[in-house]
N, C-alpha and C positions, 0 to 999 in steps of 0.2 A: 362451489364457493371459490372465491379468489383469495389466495394467500401467497406467502413468500417462503421459500426454502431457507431455513436458518441453519440446518446442519444435515449432512449426509454421511452415513456410516453403515457398513455391513449390509448394504442393499436397501436400507431404509432411509427415507427422506423425511425430516421433521419440518412441518409447514406451519407457520404462525398465521392464523386467521384472526384479523382484528375483531374483537368482541366475542370470539368463540373459543380461543385457546390454541394449543399446539397439537397437531395431528401427526401420528406416525403413518407414513404412506409408503406404498410399494409402487414402483414405476410400471406402467403397462408395457407389454412386450413390443408394442409398436415403436417405442422409443429406440430399442435395440435394433429393430429392423431398419429404421431410418437413420441409424447411427447418430442419434441425438442423445447426449448425456446431460441429465439435469445437473445444474450447478447451484452451489450455495449462492443465494441472492436472486435466483430466478423467481419471477412472478408466475404463478401456476394456477390452473383450475383443478380442483379436487372433487372427487365423488366420495361422500361420507359413507362408510360401511357400518360403523358402530359409533354412535355419538357418545355413549357412556364411556367406552374405552378409548375414544379419540383415535379411531382407525379410519383410514381412507385410502383411495387410489389416486395417483397422479393422472389427470386426464389430459391436460394440455400445458405446454410451456409457451408462455407469451414471448413475443419478439424481444430480444435483448438490446439495450442501448449501448452496451459495451461488454467486453469479456476479457478477463485476465487469465493467463495460463498458470502463472506461478506468483502468487497463490491462485488457485482455481476458484474464481468468484465472478459473478456477473452483476451488472446494473449498479455499479458503485458511482457515487457522486464525487468522491475525493479520496485521496490516499494520504495516510500519515506514515512517514518514515520515522521509525523510532530507534534511536541509538542511546546508549548509556555513556556518561562522561567518565565512568570508572567501572571496572569489574563487569564486563571487559571494556578496555579503552576503545574509543571510537576509531574505526578504520576509514579514513577519508576516501580511499579508493573504492571500497565496498559501498560506502554511502552514495557516492556519485553513480555507481552502477545502478543502485535502486532508483535514484532520481531519473536517470536516463531511461530506464524501463518505463516509468510512469509518463515522462515527457513524450516518449515515442508513441505511446498509446493514447495520448491526449487526455490523460487523467489529471485533473487539478491536484496538486500535491503540496504538502507542507511538512515541516520538520518538527520533531519533538526530541529534546535531549533530556534523558532521565538521570536520576541520581545526582542532582545538583548538590546534595549534602556531602558528597565525597570529593567534589572538585573545588579548585580555587576560583575566585571571582574572575581573575584575569583569564583563566582558561575558558570559562564560560563565555566571557566577552569576546574571546578570540573566535570561537565557533560561531557566535552570533554575528560577528562582523563579516565573516566569510559568506555565510548563506543568506543573511538578511540583505547583504550587499548585492546578491544575485537576484533579489526580488522575492525570495521565499518568506512566508510567515514562519517564524521560529518560536517554539514554546519550550523554555527551560522549566522542568518540573522535577519534583521528588514524589514519586508514587507512594513511597513509604509514609511520608508525613503529609501527603496531599497538597504540598505547596505548589501553586500554579495550576492545579487541576480544575478549579472553577473557571478559569479563563479558557482552558482547553475544552471544557464542556460546552461553552458558548460556540466554539468553533465546530463542534460535532452536532449541535442541535439542528434537527430537521433534515439531516443528511444520512446517507449510508456511507460509512467510512471504512476503508480497508486499512489495517495496520500491517506494516511490513518492516522487517529488520532482522538482524542476526539473533541467534540464541543467547539467552542470559541477560538481555537488556531490560527486562521487566514488563513485557507485553501482558503476560497473564496477571501480574500484580496490578498493573494499571486497569485491566479489564475488571478485576474484582473491586477495585476502588470505584470505578464508574458504575458498577452494579448497585452501589449503595444509594444511588439517586432515588428519591421518593417515588418516582414514577414506575419503578420496577419491582415486580413481585418476584424476588429471587428464589424463594423456596420451591415453588411449583416448577420453575424452569430448571433448576438444578436437578430435581428428582426426575423430571421428564427426559432430560438430555443426558443424565448421568455424567455431569461435568467432572473432569478430573481436577485434582487440587494442585497438580504440579505442572507438567509439560503439556503444551497444546500439540496434539497429533493430527488434527483435522481442522480445516477452515470452518469457522462457525460464526454466524451472525447473532450478536447479542442485542436484543431489544433494550433500548435505554429510555424510551419514552415515545411520545407520539411522533411517528414518521422518523424516528431516530434509531439507527442500527450501527453497531460497531463490530467489525469483523476481526476477530482474533485468529491469527494464522500461525502455523509452525514457523520456527525461526530458521534462518539460512546462514551458513558461514561462507558461502560462495554464490556468485550469481553471474551467469553468462549475459553478455550484452545481446539485446534483441537482434534479429536478422535485419541488418540495414547496410547500406553502402557506407564506406568510410566517409564520403562527402556529406552524409546525413548527420554525422555526430554533432557538428557545430550547431545545428538547429535545436539540439537538446540541451544546450548551454545558454539559458536565457540572457545572461549578461553579455553575450557576444552580439546580440541583435542590434545594438546601437552602433556597431562598428563594421559589420560584415559588408554593408553596401558601399563602404568608403575605401576599400582596398584598391590598389592599382589594378589587380587582375580580378575579373568577375568570378572566376572559378578558383579563387585563392583558397588554399587548404589551411592557411594560418599557421604553417609550420616553418617554411624556409624562404618564402617569397619576400622580395623587397617591398617596401612601402605597404606593409600589412598593418592595418589599424588595430587588429586584435593583439598582435605581438607588441605594438607600441603601447596599448592600454595596459598590457601585462607589465611591461618595463616601468611604466609610470605609476603602477600600483592601483590603477582603476579596475583591473581584473586580478583576482587572487592568483598568485603564482602557483599555489597548490592545485587549484582548479585547472589552471592551464596545463600543468604537468600531467594531470589525469586525462585531460583532453588529448594530449599528444600520445599518451600511452594507449588510450582506447582507439584512436585513429589508426595507429600502427597495428594494433591487435586485429582490427577489422580488415585492414589491408592484407595482413598475413593470412587471415581466414579465407579471404576471397582468393588469394593466390593458391592456397591449398586445394580449393575446389576444382581447379583446372589442371592439377598435376596428373 
């Protein structure tokens, strides 16, 4: 039978098979021999051992269309970067690190700012202006009151979405709110997967309806930039695209060169000064990392 791994823990992989339920599976030894590790999100073939107790073996992992390392999940359609507006306050530098990670891996990405009830309208508008101005879809929500969640559900419908963000921003609260959708039988899933009530410790795909999955992941307080050349960073800032071909120098780093259209756009307010500052910091960080490799 064909199914999708929705959780992996303690050597067991829980596979959701449409129309049949969730099976607890062990991976065959051949996967270890071939150094192939099953990931949450994998489409797999399973051999049923006990239909009553929903036990099976993983037989085959189908080819992946993509794969993330952190969080470890495969076959995602889009990523949602979730930050809170208060408790904790948003860290713009960390936010851009998450965005760059997804941009570099060609994962479509959008932003969600939680806890709108704790923030001033002017502050919310400020974050919206920065990131909507870069071309990202931005969803201000309050998971506690469910304000804005219906619009977010429309964005999630029919896709596998991985949620990423630092600890304490409300990913687990939002997941529990999303589970209230009428398409989801929460009781059986909670018992089968032994879902915790507080912190997420493992990546987990939560079925939200037909062909709709939401991946709740552990929170992160720091994130390394992916392995890339310093010159690649600009391609991960979509708001630079309109200007990069107009600079005087074809290999412009957008840092110190004369007649740089990116720097001009920043000075004119067409590019966010905060985002540009993060770009320069990330460029120098990658430059230093590269230098250290050859010491």
